[in-house]
N, C-alpha and C positions, 0 to 999 in steps of 0.2 A: 663573532665571539659569543660563547655560551653565556647565558644570563646567570647572575649570582643572586637572584631575588629570593630564592628559597635555599635552605640547606640542601647540599648536593644529595645526601642520602635519603631525602624525602621525595626526590623526583626520579621516577622510573622511566619517563619518556619526555623528551623535549624536542620540539620542532622550532627551528630558527630560520626566519626569512625565506620560507618555501614559496615558490611561485610555480604555476603551471598554466600553459596556454594551449588551446586547441584552435584550429582555423576559425578566425573570426570571434573567438571568445577568450577572455582572460578569466580562467576558472578560479585561480588562486593568485593573490597579489601580496607577496612579501608577508606571509602569515607566520606568526610565532605563537607557540602554545606549550604550556607545561602541564603534564599529568602527574599528580602525586601518587605515591605508593598507597594502595588500599583505599582509593577514593572512587566514588561514582560520579563521573564528570559528564554532564549533558552537553551535547552540541545541538543547537537549534538555529533555525533560519528558514527562509522561504526556499522552495525548490529551485535548484540552480545557484544557491548561495555559495557553494563550494565545500560543504560538509562531506559529501560522499567522495568528492575528488580527493580531498586530503586523506580520507580513510583508505581509498584505493592506492594512494601513494604509500601509506604506512603498511598496507598488506601486500605490496609488491605487484599489484595489478597495473599500476601506472608508474612511469618514471618521472620524477620531478625535473623541472627545468633548471632550478637553482635552489640554494639553501642547504641547510644541514639538518640531520636527524641524530639525536643522541639517545641511547638506551643505557641507563645506569651510568651516565657521565662519560660514555664512550661513543665517539662518532661512528655511525654505521652507514653502509650503503645497502639499500634493500632493492634488489633488482628483480626478484621473482617471489611468488607466494611461498615457495619452499624456503627461501631465505628468511622471509618474515616469520614463518613458523619456527625456524631454528633459532631465531633471535627472541622468541617469546611473545610474538604478536599473533593473536587468533582473531578472526572476523566472522560474524554471523550476518550474512547479507539478507536484506529484505526480500529480494527475489531469490528463491531457493535454487540451488545448483547441484542437486543430488542425482545419482544414477538410479533411476527408478526400478530397474530390474534386479539390482543388488539388494541384499538384506540390510536391515537396520545396522547390525554389527559391522558389515562390510563398509557401509557408508561412514560410520563413526571413525573407523581406523583406516580408511582408504589412503593409500600412499605411505602408510606407516604399519603395514602388516607385520605381526610378530613372526619370526622365523626360528626354526630349529633344524640344525644340520642342513641349512640352505633351503629348506622347504617351509612353506607357510604353515604355521601352527594354528589351524582353524579352531581346535578345541580351546586354546588359550584366548583367541580373539573373541569367541562367543562368551566365554566365561567372564572375561574382563568387561565386555559390553553389558552383560547382565548385571554384574556388580555395580557398574557405573549408573545404569538406569535405576537400579534399586536405591542406590545412594541418593540420587537426585529425585526420587519418588515419582519417576516417570513410568506410568503403567503401560508399557509397550513391549511386545515380545521381540527380543533381539533377532529372532529368526524370520520375522515378517518381512516380505518384500516391501520396499518403500512405496511402490505404486498402490499398495493396498491401504495406505494411511491417509488420513485427512490432512488438509493443509496445516491445520493447527498441530497435529502430531508430528508432521515433517519439520515444522519450525522448532519443536522441542528437541528433535533429533539433531538438528543443526547446532543447537545450544549445547547439547551433550557432547557433540564432536569437539566444539571449542574448549569445553571444560577438560576433555580427555587429553588435551595437548599440554597441560600444566603450564599454561601461558602466564606471562607476567602482566600482559595487557589483553583484555578481551573487548573487541569492538562489536557493538550490537546496533544494527541499522534497522530501526522500526521493528523490534522483535515481537511486539504484541499485536501487530496488525491483523493477525488471523486467530488470535487466542480468545477463549472464553474467559469470563471473570475468574473462574476457578484456576484456569491455566495461567492467567496473569499473576494470580496470587502465588502459585507455585514458582513461576519465573522469578518474581521478586524475592522469594525465599532463597532461591539458588544464588541470585546476585548478591544478596546480603551475606550469605555464607562465604562466597568468593571474596568479598570485601574483608570479612573477618580474617580470612587466610592471607590477606595482604595483596590480593590480586586487584589490579586497577581496571575499572570498567569505563569505557567510553560509550555513552548511551545516546544514540541519535533518535529523536522522536519529535513528532508534531503534536503529541498529546501532552499538553502542559500540565494536566492533572498528575500524570505519571512523573513528570520532571520534578514537580514540587513534592510529591510523596516520597520519591526514591533517591534523588540526587543530592550531592553535597555542594557541587559548584556547577555553573553553567557558563558556556561560551556561546556568543551570538555571532553568526556569520551573515553577511549581506553583500551580494554582488561581488563575491570573491574576496572580500575583505573581512578580517576579524574585527568586529565592532566593539565587543566588551566581554570581559570575563569577571564573574562576580560569585560570591557565596549566594546560594539560592535563597537563603533566609533573608538576605538584605535587599532583595529585588522584588518589587511588586509585580503581579501578573500583567497589569496594564503597562508598566514601564518595559517589561520584557517584550511584550508584543510590539511596542513602539520601536524598540531597538531592532526587532526582527524585520519590520516592514517599512521603517523609516517614516512612519506617520502614525497619528492616533487613530485607533479603530473604535468608533463610538458604539457600534452594536455588533454583536456576534452574528446575528441573522438579520437580513434586510427586512424592513417593514414593507408589507404588501397587503393590498386589499383584494380579497377574492371576489371574482365575478364568475360564479358557477353557472354553466349552461346545461344543455341536454346531455343525456347519457351518450358517450362516444363509444366506449368498449364495454361489453358485457361478457363475463366469463361464467359459464354455468356448469357446475358439477364436473370439473376437470379432474382427471385421475391419470396416474401412470401405471396402475395395476400393481404397484409395488409399495410406494411410500406415500405419494401425494394422493389424498383421498377426498373426493367430492368437494373441491374448492370452488367457491362461487364468490364473485364480487363485481362491482360496477365502478367505472371511472367516468366522470362527467367532463365535458369540455371546460377547460380553464381550471381544472381541479388537480391538486397534488395529493395522491393517496400514498401514504407511507406504509411500508411493511416492516414490522418489528418482530422479534422473537429471538430465542437462543440460537447459537450455532447448531446447525443440524435440524432446525425446525421445519425446513422445507421451503424457505423463501426463494432461494436461488433456483431450486428444482422446479418450482411453479413457474418462474419467469422463463426458464428454458423450454418448458412445455408450450407456453404461449407463443414463444418466438420460433418454435419448430426445431430448436437445437436438439431436443429429445422428443421422442414420439409419445403422444398421449394415447391412452387406451380408451378412455371414455371422455365425454364432455363436449361442450360446444362453445364457440367463440363468435360473438356478434359485433359488428362495427356499424354504428348508425342504424341499428335494428336489423341488419342483414347478416345472415350467417356466412362466415368465411371458412375456407379450408386451409389450415396451416400445417403442411406436412414436412416443411423444411424451411430454413431461414430465408430462402429466396421468396417463398410465398409470403412470409411476414413482411419483407421489404416491399414487395409489390402492393401490400395492403397498408403501407406507410407506418409500419411498426419498426421502431429502432430499439436496439438493446446495447447499452453501454455496460460491458461485462465487468465483473469483479477482477478477474485475472486478465489484465490488459495484455501481458506478454504472451499468454497462451492463446487467448481467444480473440483479442481485439486488434493486434498489430502484426504487420509483416516487418520484423525488426531490421532486416537487412535491406529494406527498401526506404525510399526517401519520405520526407514529410508530405510532399506533393502526392506521391502515389498512394500513401496510406489515407490521406484526406479525401481524395477523389474516387477511391476504389469502388464505393457503393453507387456512386452517382455519375459514372463515366458516360452514361447515355445522354446526360445533359449537354455534354461537350462534343458529341459526335454528329456529323452530318454526312449522310451517304456512306456511313461506315468509316469515316475519316475523323480522327481526333483533332479538335481545334485546340491546340496546345496553349495558345495565348489566352483563350477564355478560361481554360482549366487553371492556368497559373494565377490569373486575376481572382478567380473565385477562392482558390486556396489561400492566397495572400490576404484576402478579406477576412477569413476566419482565423488566420494566424494573428492578425491585428486585433480582431474582436476578442479573442481568448487570451491575448498577450502570451502567445507561445514563444518562448525564448529559443531561437535557433538562428544561426548566422545566414541560413539560406533555406528555401523550400526544398532544395535538393539534398539537405543534410539527412544522413541515415537516422532513422528513429532510434536505433539502438544506442546512439551517441547522445541522446537527450536525457535530461534528468527524469526521474519517475513522474513528477508532477506534470512536466511538459509532454511526456508520453500519454498521460491520462487526458490531457487537453487535446491531444491529436486524435485520440479515439472519439472524443466529444465532437470535435470539428467534423470528423467523417460523417457522423450521423446528423449533425445540424445541416450539413450541405445536402443531405438526402431529402430534406423537406418533409420529414416524418411528422405525422399528426399525433402519434402515440409514442411516447419516449419512456423507456424503462431504464432507470439508473440503478445499477447494482453496486453498492458501496462506492458512491461517486467521489468521495474525498479520501479514500484509503491512501495513505502515504503522501497526502498533500498538506502543505503548510497552512497556517491560520489565515494569511492574507489571500492565498489562492482559494481557500475554502469559501471565503466571502464572495469572491468572484463567481465561483461555481453556483453558490446559492442564489446570487443575483440573476445569473443566467437561467437557472431553473425557474425562478419566479417570473422572469421575462417571457419564457416559453409558455408558462401557464397564462400569463396576461394576454398572449397572442391567441389563446383559445385552444392550445394543445393540451392533451391529456397526459399527465405525468404520473409515473409510478416510481417511487424511491425505496429501495431496499437498503436498510442501514442497521448496523450493529450498535451505532452510537445513539443512545436514547435521547440525549439532548438534541442531537442533529435531527432525528426523525420528528421530534416534537416541534423543533424550531422552524421547520419548513413545510410541514404537512397541514392540509385542511382536515383530513381524517387519517386514522391509523388502523390498519388491519394487523392484528396480533396472531402469529402462527404458533402452533404447538403440535409436534409429532405429525406433520404432514397435513394438518387441518387448520382452518380458520377458527381461532379460539374466541375472538371478539373483534368488533368494530368499535372504535372510539371516536367521538367527536371532539373538537378542539376544547370544548368546555371541560371535558373529563380527562384531558391529558395529564399524566403524572408518571414519573418513573416507577413509583410503587404500584400503580394500577397496571401498567404495561408488564412489569415483571411478574406480578401476581397471575395475570392471565397466561403469560409465557410459561410459567412453571406449573400451572394447574392448581393455583391456590384457592380459586373460587369454588 
């Protein structure tokens, strides 16, 4: 029976008693939720809590096992994404799903191309796309192929696509994960304008600063259950975190004492001949060196050169004082360098393979004797890291594509930990990960440093990079702008170096 808690004309979307199970996992357990017209409603919770499962049901990607969905007081069945769009629900996924060879305009209106006399009216499509981008103040050419855009620009195109549907409800799943501060400000402006027009926004985010700045109400999920819905102003941050993780979190970052040893890796004057120019730094045993900078400053590009994913033109890399040649990732792995990439689905995982295969992929040699794989040893090792990292999966044979984003990230981490690497590069290690899992990742990074491993952490979150690093290298326009010691850490100092203010 539909709830009468609010006036019917205030509620644009209501979910009543919805459940969803996968083999071995109860993803949603009798969840009920109301979304009011013109509100910005946050959904928060740890990875695997059920948020994305519910959103995929609302967007037609999954079919619910039981329960009802009401749109404007009418019960509806949403069986496909097309039906969801027709009923006024649009979704912007965290993991982008665009057709890279098509233009921006084609991606915005894909599946909804304007026709005239039975033929696609390309002039009208591009004209409307340009008008929409101009209205949203998104400075991107409608004729540009999507593959030529940055991740941040592609995220904005996904948002423009959702807006173009004239949706009653727009679901945004971690929409700021790849955006700069300026782009986040633009997104918030777009969201507030949609709210003013009476559009409801469901905002999924692990960034609590954004939740408190932007949202009207918040709903907490945990272990497939809806724990609490509250006005955001009446809920303290500490209470919100406690509802999310089911316990009090005393410190955001683990307390650790640094024991810095000799230099492990030394990078001298590395360049790619294009953007990365004369980058040099050292990382000691037991040290965590953070890399900060604006999006596009060259942090990830530098890491890819070190790992051999991109070819360096100049420069040298030394490990324990001995020069090494890294021409491809295999060379890096053989020299015990690990790279946990920012884009886990593109660079870090075989999505259609199991957790077991993904975890042991780099380290299969450990489990082979005379060319024969010792399956029992492999399974035992994988299970050890599943337990260590608290990867939520019903089986080590579960396809990685079916895990939550946070558990996918942990699987990438497990792969490299199993490789026994001595130099570990983390590129945006907590992107899309909830506050409880973040603490676990930070603790693990600290433990690796305690074991004497050399750690490099690239992060766009200034609090994060300050919270876990012993030193910070600030990059600007492909160069190292400054090295900061812990005593001089501050957001103002990092940003000033990042934008060239000194």
